[in-house]
C-alpha positions as CSV (number, residue, x, y, z in Angstrom):
1,X,258.1,110.9,111.8
2,X,259.2,113.9,113.8
3,X,258.5,113.9,117.6
4,X,258.1,116.8,120.0
5,X,261.5,115.8,121.5
6,X,263.4,116.0,118.2
7,X,264.2,119.7,118.4
8,X,265.7,119.2,121.9
9,X,267.7,116.2,120.7
10,X,269.1,118.2,117.7
11,X,270.1,121.0,120.2
12,X,271.9,118.4,122.4
13,X,273.7,116.8,119.5
14,X,274.8,120.2,118.2
15,X,276.2,120.9,121.6
16,X,278.0,117.6,121.6
17,X,279.3,118.4,118.1
18,X,280.7,121.7,119.4
19,X,282.4,119.9,122.4
20,X,283.9,117.3,120.0
21,X,285.3,120.0,117.7
22,X,286.7,121.6,120.8
23,X,288.4,118.4,121.9
24,X,290.0,118.0,118.5
25,X,291.4,121.5,118.7
26,X,292.6,120.8,122.2
27,X,294.4,117.7,121.1
28,X,296.0,119.6,118.2
29,X,297.1,122.3,120.7
30,X,298.7,119.7,123.0
31,X,296.4,120.4,125.9
32,X,296.7,118.2,129.1
33,X,295.0,114.8,129.1
34,X,292.9,115.7,132.1
35,X,291.3,118.6,130.2
36,X,290.8,116.3,127.2
37,X,289.2,113.6,129.3
38,X,286.8,116.2,130.9
39,X,285.7,117.4,127.5
40,X,285.3,113.9,126.1
41,X,283.1,113.1,129.1
42,X,280.9,116.1,128.2
43,X,280.6,114.9,124.6
44,X,279.7,111.4,125.8
45,X,277.1,112.7,128.3
46,X,275.5,114.9,125.7
47,X,275.2,112.0,123.3
48,X,274.0,109.6,126.0
49,X,271.3,112.1,127.1
50,X,270.2,112.6,123.5
51,X,269.9,108.9,123.0
52,X,268.0,108.4,126.2
53,X,265.4,111.1,125.3
54,X,265.0,109.7,121.8
55,X,264.4,106.2,123.1
56,X,262.1,107.3,125.9
57,X,260.0,109.4,123.5
58,X,259.8,106.6,121.0
59,X,258.7,104.1,123.7
60,X,256.0,106.5,125.0
61,X,254.6,107.5,121.7
62,X,255.3,105.0,118.9
63,X,255.3,101.8,121.0
64,X,252.3,103.0,122.9
65,X,250.3,103.6,119.7
66,X,251.3,100.1,118.6
67,X,249.9,98.6,121.7
68,X,246.6,100.4,121.1
69,X,246.2,98.7,117.7
70,X,245.3,95.2,118.9
71,X,247.3,92.0,118.7
72,X,249.1,92.8,115.5
73,X,250.1,96.3,116.7
74,X,251.3,94.8,120.0
75,X,253.4,92.2,118.2
76,X,255.0,94.9,116.1
77,X,255.5,97.2,119.1
78,X,257.2,94.3,121.0
79,X,259.5,93.6,118.1
80,X,260.4,97.2,117.8
81,X,261.1,97.4,121.6
82,X,263.4,94.4,121.3
83,X,265.3,96.2,118.5
84,X,265.6,99.3,120.6
85,X,266.8,97.3,123.7
86,X,270.2,96.7,122.2
87,X,270.8,100.5,122.3
88,X,269.9,101.0,125.9
């Protein structure tokens, strides 16, 4: 199921992909470790933000819909939340 946030997440991940490719090139060029660490931090931040948006969107929409579907939906939503919690 595609969510409204997915295009933004794809954009963020593509940006992270570009940063990561840049880091690989920088390593191959023998660039200073401080520069590498800075770029790796940018990759890490982009991925963390993409994950945060994905999980928040899922919690708001998918889990919210499960809660609206009675006891069975709430039980399934809670199980899904527990599964998501390990990625927070």
